[in-house]
N, CA, C and O atoms as a CHARMM CRD file, in Angstrom:
* protein
*
  256
    1    1 MET  N     81.30700 209.05500-217.92500 PROA 1      0.00000
    2    1 MET  CA    82.42800 209.55600-217.52100 PROA 1      0.00000
    3    1 MET  C     83.18400 208.67800-217.15900 PROA 1      0.00000
    4    1 MET  O     82.54600 207.97000-216.37900 PROA 1      0.00000
    5    2 PRO  N     84.50900 208.19000-217.31300 PROA 2      0.00000
    6    2 PRO  CA    85.03100 207.23700-216.24200 PROA 2      0.00000
    7    2 PRO  C     85.79800 208.00600-214.95600 PROA 2      0.00000
    8    2 PRO  O     85.90700 209.21200-214.73500 PROA 2      0.00000
    9    3 LYS  N     86.14000 207.19500-214.42200 PROA 3      0.00000
   10    3 LYS  CA    86.48100 207.56700-212.82500 PROA 3      0.00000
   11    3 LYS  C     87.64800 208.30000-213.14200 PROA 3      0.00000
   12    3 LYS  O     88.16000 208.00800-214.22300 PROA 3      0.00000
   13    4 MET  N     88.13800 209.08700-212.54000 PROA 4      0.00000
   14    4 MET  CA    89.84800 209.81900-212.80500 PROA 4      0.00000
   15    4 MET  C     90.57700 208.36400-212.13800 PROA 4      0.00000
   16    4 MET  O     90.05900 207.36400-211.64100 PROA 4      0.00000
   17    5 LYS  N     91.92500 208.72600-212.36200 PROA 5      0.00000
   18    5 LYS  CA    92.95100 208.07500-211.81200 PROA 5      0.00000
   19    5 LYS  C     93.38000 208.67500-211.24800 PROA 5      0.00000
   20    5 LYS  O     93.16800 209.88800-211.28300 PROA 5      0.00000
   21    6 SER  N     94.39900 207.95700-210.25700 PROA 6      0.00000
   22    6 SER  CA    95.02900 208.80000-208.57300 PROA 6      0.00000
   23    6 SER  C     96.78200 208.73400-209.72800 PROA 6      0.00000
   24    6 SER  O     97.25100 207.79100-210.36600 PROA 6      0.00000
   25    7 LYS  N     97.15400 209.77400-209.59700 PROA 7      0.00000
   26    7 LYS  CA    98.73900 210.02900-209.84900 PROA 7      0.00000
   27    7 LYS  C     99.40300 208.57200-209.05000 PROA 7      0.00000
   28    7 LYS  O     99.31500 208.39400-207.83500 PROA 7      0.00000
   29    8 ARG  N    100.00600 207.69600-209.92000 PROA 8      0.00000
   30    8 ARG  CA   100.57800 206.49200-209.15700 PROA 8      0.00000
   31    8 ARG  C    102.30500 207.12000-208.55000 PROA 8      0.00000
   32    8 ARG  O    102.92300 206.88000-207.51300 PROA 8      0.00000
   33    9 ALA  N    102.60000 207.89800-209.63100 PROA 9      0.00000
   34    9 ALA  CA   104.16600 208.26300-208.78600 PROA 9      0.00000
   35    9 ALA  C    103.80000 209.25900-207.76700 PROA 9      0.00000
   36    9 ALA  O    104.75500 209.60600-207.07300 PROA 9      0.00000
   37   10 LEU  N    102.68900 209.80100-207.49800 PROA 10     0.00000
   38   10 LEU  CA   102.57100 210.46900-206.37600 PROA 10     0.00000
   39   10 LEU  C    102.22100 209.44900-205.14400 PROA 10     0.00000
   40   10 LEU  O    102.89400 209.41100-204.11400 PROA 10     0.00000
   41   11 LEU  N    101.14200 208.67700-205.37700 PROA 11     0.00000
   42   11 LEU  CA   101.47600 207.62500-204.46000 PROA 11     0.00000
   43   11 LEU  C    102.74400 207.17100-203.95700 PROA 11     0.00000
   44   11 LEU  O    103.16100 207.41200-202.82400 PROA 11     0.00000
   45   12 LYS  N    103.19600 206.66800-204.62200 PROA 12     0.00000
   46   12 LYS  CA   104.61100 206.21000-204.04200 PROA 12     0.00000
   47   12 LYS  C    105.51500 207.24300-203.43800 PROA 12     0.00000
   48   12 LYS  O    106.66000 206.93900-203.10500 PROA 12     0.00000
   49   13 ARG  N    104.98100 208.59700-203.26700 PROA 13     0.00000
   50   13 ARG  CA   105.83700 209.57600-202.49300 PROA 13     0.00000
   51   13 ARG  C    105.42500 209.43700-201.20600 PROA 13     0.00000
   52   13 ARG  O    106.15000 209.08700-200.27500 PROA 13     0.00000
   53   14 ILE  N    103.92000 209.78900-201.12200 PROA 14     0.00000
   54   14 ILE  CA   103.64400 209.85200-199.75400 PROA 14     0.00000
   55   14 ILE  C    103.01400 208.82300-198.97100 PROA 14     0.00000
   56   14 ILE  O    102.74700 207.73400-199.47900 PROA 14     0.00000
   57   15 LYS  N    102.81500 209.03300-198.03200 PROA 15     0.00000
   58   15 LYS  CA   102.24400 207.80400-196.99600 PROA 15     0.00000
   59   15 LYS  C    101.07200 208.49900-196.29100 PROA 15     0.00000
   60   15 LYS  O    101.31700 209.70000-196.18200 PROA 15     0.00000
   61   16 ARG  N     99.86100 208.15000-195.76500 PROA 16     0.00000
   62   16 ARG  CA    98.82800 208.74300-194.82800 PROA 16     0.00000
   63   16 ARG  C     99.30700 208.14300-193.33400 PROA 16     0.00000
   64   16 ARG  O     99.90800 207.11600-193.01800 PROA 16     0.00000
   65   17 THR  N     98.88200 209.01500-192.73700 PROA 17     0.00000
   66   17 THR  CA    98.90100 208.42200-190.97300 PROA 17     0.00000
   67   17 THR  C     97.91100 207.92300-190.64100 PROA 17     0.00000
   68   17 THR  O     96.96900 207.59500-191.36400 PROA 17     0.00000
   69   18 GLY  N     98.03300 207.79500-189.34200 PROA 18     0.00000
   70   18 GLY  CA    96.60700 206.78300-188.80400 PROA 18     0.00000
   71   18 GLY  C     95.52300 208.01600-188.58000 PROA 18     0.00000
   72   18 GLY  O     94.30600 207.82900-188.58500 PROA 18     0.00000
   73   19 SER  N     96.13600 209.27300-188.38700 PROA 19     0.00000
   74   19 SER  CA    94.68600 210.27300-188.13100 PROA 19     0.00000
   75   19 SER  C     94.39600 211.01100-189.72700 PROA 19     0.00000
   76   19 SER  O     93.69700 212.00800-189.90800 PROA 19     0.00000
   77   20 GLY  N     95.03700 210.33200-190.65900 PROA 20     0.00000
   78   20 GLY  CA    94.58900 210.89200-191.90300 PROA 20     0.00000
   79   20 GLY  C     95.36300 211.79100-192.63100 PROA 20     0.00000
   80   20 GLY  O     95.05000 212.09100-193.78300 PROA 20     0.00000
   81   21 LYS  N     96.65300 212.39700-191.89900 PROA 21     0.00000
   82   21 LYS  CA    97.82800 213.39600-192.55700 PROA 21     0.00000
   83   21 LYS  C     98.52400 212.62800-193.29700 PROA 21     0.00000
   84   21 LYS  O     98.96600 211.49500-193.10500 PROA 21     0.00000
   85   22 LEU  N     98.60800 213.56100-194.43700 PROA 22     0.00000
   86   22 LEU  CA    99.74100 213.13600-195.38400 PROA 22     0.00000
   87   22 LEU  C    101.46600 213.43700-195.08500 PROA 22     0.00000
   88   22 LEU  O    101.92900 214.56500-194.91000 PROA 22     0.00000
   89   23 VAL  N    102.33400 212.05600-195.07100 PROA 23     0.00000
   90   23 VAL  CA   103.92300 212.40600-194.85800 PROA 23     0.00000
   91   23 VAL  C    104.64100 212.27000-196.18700 PROA 23     0.00000
   92   23 VAL  O    104.24400 211.46500-197.03000 PROA 23     0.00000
   93   24 ARG  N    105.50200 212.90800-196.34300 PROA 24     0.00000
   94   24 ARG  CA   106.20800 213.15400-197.40200 PROA 24     0.00000
   95   24 ARG  C    107.83100 213.29700-196.63500 PROA 24     0.00000
   96   24 ARG  O    108.03800 213.58300-195.45600 PROA 24     0.00000
   97   25 HSD  N    108.75200 213.03300-197.58700 PROA 25     0.00000
   98   25 HSD  CA   110.27800 212.95200-197.55600 PROA 25     0.00000
   99   25 HSD  C    110.92500 214.30300-197.82300 PROA 25     0.00000
  100   25 HSD  O    110.49200 214.87500-198.82300 PROA 25     0.00000
  101   26 SER  N    111.78300 214.86800-197.20000 PROA 26     0.00000
  102   26 SER  CA   112.46500 216.36600-197.69900 PROA 26     0.00000
  103   26 SER  C    112.95000 216.25500-199.12300 PROA 26     0.00000
  104   26 SER  O    113.14200 215.10100-199.50600 PROA 26     0.00000
  105   27 ALA  N    113.17000 217.15700-199.92200 PROA 27     0.00000
  106   27 ALA  CA   113.83000 217.32300-200.91600 PROA 27     0.00000
  107   27 ALA  C    115.45700 217.70800-200.60600 PROA 27     0.00000
  108   27 ALA  O    115.81400 217.74500-199.42900 PROA 27     0.00000
  109   28 TYR  N    116.47500 218.00700-201.73200 PROA 28     0.00000
  110   28 TYR  CA   117.40600 218.29200-201.37000 PROA 28     0.00000
  111   28 TYR  C    118.48800 217.55300-200.96400 PROA 28     0.00000
  112   28 TYR  O    119.47000 218.03100-200.39600 PROA 28     0.00000
  113   29 THR  N    118.29400 216.12900-201.30600 PROA 29     0.00000
  114   29 THR  CA   118.97100 215.36400-200.11800 PROA 29     0.00000
  115   29 THR  C    119.50900 214.38300-201.15200 PROA 29     0.00000
  116   29 THR  O    120.28200 213.62700-200.56400 PROA 29     0.00000
  117   30 SER  N    119.41500 214.04500-202.58800 PROA 30     0.00000
  118   30 SER  CA   119.90200 213.11000-203.36100 PROA 30     0.00000
  119   30 SER  C    121.22400 213.39000-203.85800 PROA 30     0.00000
  120   30 SER  O    121.94400 212.39700-203.95700 PROA 30     0.00000
  121   31 HSD  N    121.65400 214.34500-204.14900 PROA 31     0.00000
  122   31 HSD  CA   123.06600 214.76000-204.43100 PROA 31     0.00000
  123   31 HSD  C    123.34500 215.86300-204.41400 PROA 31     0.00000
  124   31 HSD  O    122.38900 216.63000-204.52900 PROA 31     0.00000
  125   32 LEU  N    124.61700 216.43500-204.28000 PROA 32     0.00000
  126   32 LEU  CA   125.14200 217.70300-204.29100 PROA 32     0.00000
  127   32 LEU  C    125.11200 217.72000-202.61000 PROA 32     0.00000
  128   32 LEU  O    124.80700 218.82300-202.15600 PROA 32     0.00000
  129   33 ALA  N    125.37000 216.71400-201.65100 PROA 33     0.00000
  130   33 ALA  CA   125.33200 216.60700-200.35700 PROA 33     0.00000
  131   33 ALA  C    126.51500 217.19700-199.85800 PROA 33     0.00000
  132   33 ALA  O    126.34000 218.07600-199.01400 PROA 33     0.00000
  133   34 PRO  N    128.24700 216.79200-200.33300 PROA 34     0.00000
  134   34 PRO  CA   129.39500 217.24700-199.78300 PROA 34     0.00000
  135   34 PRO  C    129.00600 219.10500-199.25000 PROA 34     0.00000
  136   34 PRO  O    129.34400 219.49100-198.13100 PROA 34     0.00000
  137   35 HSD  N    128.50000 219.76400-199.95000 PROA 35     0.00000
  138   35 HSD  CA   128.57500 221.21200-199.38500 PROA 35     0.00000
  139   35 HSD  C    127.73600 221.52200-198.46000 PROA 35     0.00000
  140   35 HSD  O    127.95100 222.59300-197.89300 PROA 35     0.00000
  141   36 LYS  N    126.43900 220.63900-197.98200 PROA 36     0.00000
  142   36 LYS  CA   125.76200 220.51400-196.75000 PROA 36     0.00000
  143   36 LYS  C    126.11700 220.70800-195.63900 PROA 36     0.00000
  144   36 LYS  O    127.00900 219.87600-195.47300 PROA 36     0.00000
  145   37 THR  N    126.02400 221.18700-194.87400 PROA 37     0.00000
  146   37 THR  CA   126.65000 220.78000-193.32000 PROA 37     0.00000
  147   37 THR  C    125.44500 219.44800-192.87200 PROA 37     0.00000
  148   37 THR  O    124.28100 219.16900-193.16100 PROA 37     0.00000
  149   38 HSD  N    126.52700 218.88900-192.01900 PROA 38     0.00000
  150   38 HSD  CA   125.87500 217.58700-191.41900 PROA 38     0.00000
  151   38 HSD  C    124.61900 217.70900-190.35100 PROA 38     0.00000
  152   38 HSD  O    124.01400 216.73200-189.91100 PROA 38     0.00000
  153   39 LYS  N    124.33800 219.07100-190.01600 PROA 39     0.00000
  154   39 LYS  CA   122.94000 219.18000-188.95600 PROA 39     0.00000
  155   39 LYS  C    121.90600 219.58300-190.48900 PROA 39     0.00000
  156   39 LYS  O    120.74000 219.23200-190.30700 PROA 39     0.00000
  157   40 GLN  N    122.07300 220.03000-191.45700 PROA 40     0.00000
  158   40 GLN  CA   121.20200 220.14000-192.44600 PROA 40     0.00000
  159   40 GLN  C    120.74000 219.19200-193.19300 PROA 40     0.00000
  160   40 GLN  O    119.64700 219.15900-193.75800 PROA 40     0.00000
  161   41 LYS  N    121.88900 218.11900-193.20100 PROA 41     0.00000
  162   41 LYS  CA   121.45700 216.64700-194.01400 PROA 41     0.00000
  163   41 LYS  C    120.80700 215.88000-192.89100 PROA 41     0.00000
  164   41 LYS  O    119.65000 215.57100-193.17800 PROA 41     0.00000
  165   42 ARG  N    121.24500 215.43400-191.56600 PROA 42     0.00000
  166   42 ARG  CA   120.55000 215.35600-190.64600 PROA 42     0.00000
  167   42 ARG  C    119.17600 215.74500-190.40200 PROA 42     0.00000
  168   42 ARG  O    118.46600 214.79700-190.07000 PROA 42     0.00000
  169   43 HSD  N    118.55600 216.95400-190.47800 PROA 43     0.00000
  170   43 HSD  CA   117.27300 217.28800-190.63300 PROA 43     0.00000
  171   43 HSD  C    116.15200 217.13200-191.51600 PROA 43     0.00000
  172   43 HSD  O    114.92300 217.15700-191.45500 PROA 43     0.00000
  173   44 LEU  N    117.38600 216.90100-192.65700 PROA 44     0.00000
  174   44 LEU  CA   116.30100 216.43200-194.28600 PROA 44     0.00000
  175   44 LEU  C    116.21000 214.87800-194.10800 PROA 44     0.00000
  176   44 LEU  O    115.75300 214.33100-195.11200 PROA 44     0.00000
  177   45 ARG  N    116.46200 214.21300-193.30300 PROA 45     0.00000
  178   45 ARG  CA   116.52200 212.75500-193.23200 PROA 45     0.00000
  179   45 ARG  C    114.73300 212.51400-192.93600 PROA 45     0.00000
  180   45 ARG  O    113.82100 211.93000-193.52200 PROA 45     0.00000
  181   46 LYS  N    114.88400 213.35200-191.65000 PROA 46     0.00000
  182   46 LYS  CA   113.55800 213.03300-191.15000 PROA 46     0.00000
  183   46 LYS  C    112.09900 213.84700-192.32700 PROA 46     0.00000
  184   46 LYS  O    112.10100 214.91500-192.93800 PROA 46     0.00000
  185   47 ALA  N    111.11900 212.84300-192.23000 PROA 47     0.00000
  186   47 ALA  CA   109.89600 212.91300-192.78900 PROA 47     0.00000
  187   47 ALA  C    109.22600 214.12900-192.38200 PROA 47     0.00000
  188   47 ALA  O    109.62600 214.46100-191.26600 PROA 47     0.00000
  189   48 SER  N    108.26200 215.01200-192.90900 PROA 48     0.00000
  190   48 SER  CA   107.59900 216.04100-192.70100 PROA 48     0.00000
  191   48 SER  C    105.97800 216.04100-193.40000 PROA 48     0.00000
  192   48 SER  O    105.67100 215.63200-194.51900 PROA 48     0.00000
  193   49 LEU  N    105.27000 216.50900-192.57400 PROA 49     0.00000
  194   49 LEU  CA   103.78900 216.64000-193.11600 PROA 49     0.00000
  195   49 LEU  C    103.68100 217.68900-194.46100 PROA 49     0.00000
  196   49 LEU  O    104.31200 218.73200-194.63500 PROA 49     0.00000
  197   50 VAL  N    102.69300 217.07400-195.32500 PROA 50     0.00000
  198   50 VAL  CA   102.49900 218.04400-196.26200 PROA 50     0.00000
  199   50 VAL  C    101.79700 219.24200-195.56600 PROA 50     0.00000
  200   50 VAL  O    100.90200 219.35300-194.72800 PROA 50     0.00000
  201   51 SER  N    102.63200 220.14200-196.31300 PROA 51     0.00000
  202   51 SER  CA   101.90900 221.53700-195.58000 PROA 51     0.00000
  203   51 SER  C     99.99900 221.95900-196.24200 PROA 51     0.00000
  204   51 SER  O     99.39900 221.48800-197.20800 PROA 51     0.00000
  205   52 LYS  N     99.68400 222.69800-195.51000 PROA 52     0.00000
  206   52 LYS  CA    97.86200 223.19400-195.27700 PROA 52     0.00000
  207   52 LYS  C     97.68200 223.38300-196.98300 PROA 52     0.00000
  208   52 LYS  O     96.90600 222.79100-197.73300 PROA 52     0.00000
  209   53 SER  N     98.63000 224.36300-197.27400 PROA 53     0.00000
  210   53 SER  CA    98.38200 225.29500-198.80300 PROA 53     0.00000
  211   53 SER  C     98.64300 224.00400-199.79400 PROA 53     0.00000
  212   53 SER  O     98.12700 224.09700-200.90800 PROA 53     0.00000
  213   54 ASP  N     99.24400 223.04900-199.56000 PROA 54     0.00000
  214   54 ASP  CA    99.72300 221.97900-200.81100 PROA 54     0.00000
  215   54 ASP  C     98.52600 220.83500-200.59400 PROA 54     0.00000
  216   54 ASP  O     98.13400 220.20600-201.57800 PROA 54     0.00000
  217   55 TYR  N     97.90700 220.56500-199.15600 PROA 55     0.00000
  218   55 TYR  CA    96.95700 219.23000-198.96600 PROA 55     0.00000
  219   55 TYR  C     96.27100 219.03000-200.01000 PROA 55     0.00000
  220   55 TYR  O     96.36800 218.05700-200.75700 PROA 55     0.00000
  221   56 LYS  N     94.98300 220.64300-200.19300 PROA 56     0.00000
  222   56 LYS  CA    93.99700 220.04700-201.36400 PROA 56     0.00000
  223   56 LYS  C     94.24600 219.72700-202.84100 PROA 56     0.00000
  224   56 LYS  O     93.54700 219.11800-203.65100 PROA 56     0.00000
  225   57 ARG  N     95.37800 220.28200-202.95200 PROA 57     0.00000
  226   57 ARG  CA    95.83500 219.50400-204.40200 PROA 57     0.00000
  227   57 ARG  C     96.33300 218.58300-204.37000 PROA 57     0.00000
  228   57 ARG  O     96.48100 218.17100-205.52000 PROA 57     0.00000
  229   58 ILE  N     96.85000 217.73400-203.43600 PROA 58     0.00000
  230   58 ILE  CA    97.80600 216.52700-203.48900 PROA 58     0.00000
  231   58 ILE  C     96.26300 215.46100-203.44900 PROA 58     0.00000
  232   58 ILE  O     95.83900 214.59800-204.21800 PROA 58     0.00000
  233   59 LYS  N     95.82300 215.96100-202.33300 PROA 59     0.00000
  234   59 LYS  CA    94.42500 215.14100-202.32300 PROA 59     0.00000
  235   59 LYS  C     93.40300 215.00400-203.55000 PROA 59     0.00000
  236   59 LYS  O     92.69300 214.01300-203.72200 PROA 59     0.00000
  237   60 TYR  N     93.42300 216.03600-204.30800 PROA 60     0.00000
  238   60 TYR  CA    92.72300 215.97900-205.37700 PROA 60     0.00000
  239   60 TYR  C     93.72600 215.16400-206.45800 PROA 60     0.00000
  240   60 TYR  O     93.21700 214.85000-207.53300 PROA 60     0.00000
  241   61 LEU  N     94.87600 214.87600-206.25600 PROA 61     0.00000
  242   61 LEU  CA    95.65700 214.38800-207.31300 PROA 61     0.00000
  243   61 LEU  C     95.67200 212.71700-206.91300 PROA 61     0.00000
  244   61 LEU  O     95.60700 211.88100-207.81500 PROA 61     0.00000
  245   62 ILE  N     95.74300 212.40800-205.80400 PROA 62     0.00000
  246   62 ILE  CA    95.19300 210.99700-205.38900 PROA 62     0.00000
  247   62 ILE  C     94.31700 210.31500-205.27700 PROA 62     0.00000
  248   62 ILE  O     94.26100 209.09700-205.11200 PROA 62     0.00000
  249   63 GLN  N     93.40200 211.22400-205.37600 PROA 63     0.00000
  250   63 GLN  CA    91.79000 210.78700-205.47400 PROA 63     0.00000
  251   63 GLN  C     91.42700 209.83600-204.32100 PROA 63     0.00000
  252   63 GLN  O     90.89800 208.73600-204.47800 PROA 63     0.00000
  253   64 ASP  N     91.74000 210.33600-203.25400 PROA 64     0.00000
  254   64 ASP  CA    91.18500 210.07500-201.57600 PROA 64     0.00000
  255   64 ASP  C     90.35200 210.36700-201.50800 PROA 64     0.00000
  256   64 ASP  O     89.75600 210.28900-200.43300 PROA 64     0.00000
């Protein structure tokens, strides 16, 4: 049986930290921005860690 391929689209969207955690960018930033507050947009600019509940699923998809 061949090896499973990792999902290339997902690999482009996440990065691994030095300690091995997964970092992702926030959603809701690309459009419809004028009705969002400055504070909301400022907080969305910052990257965040992948949650514990999603970590196992994402790790399977990137075959790491």
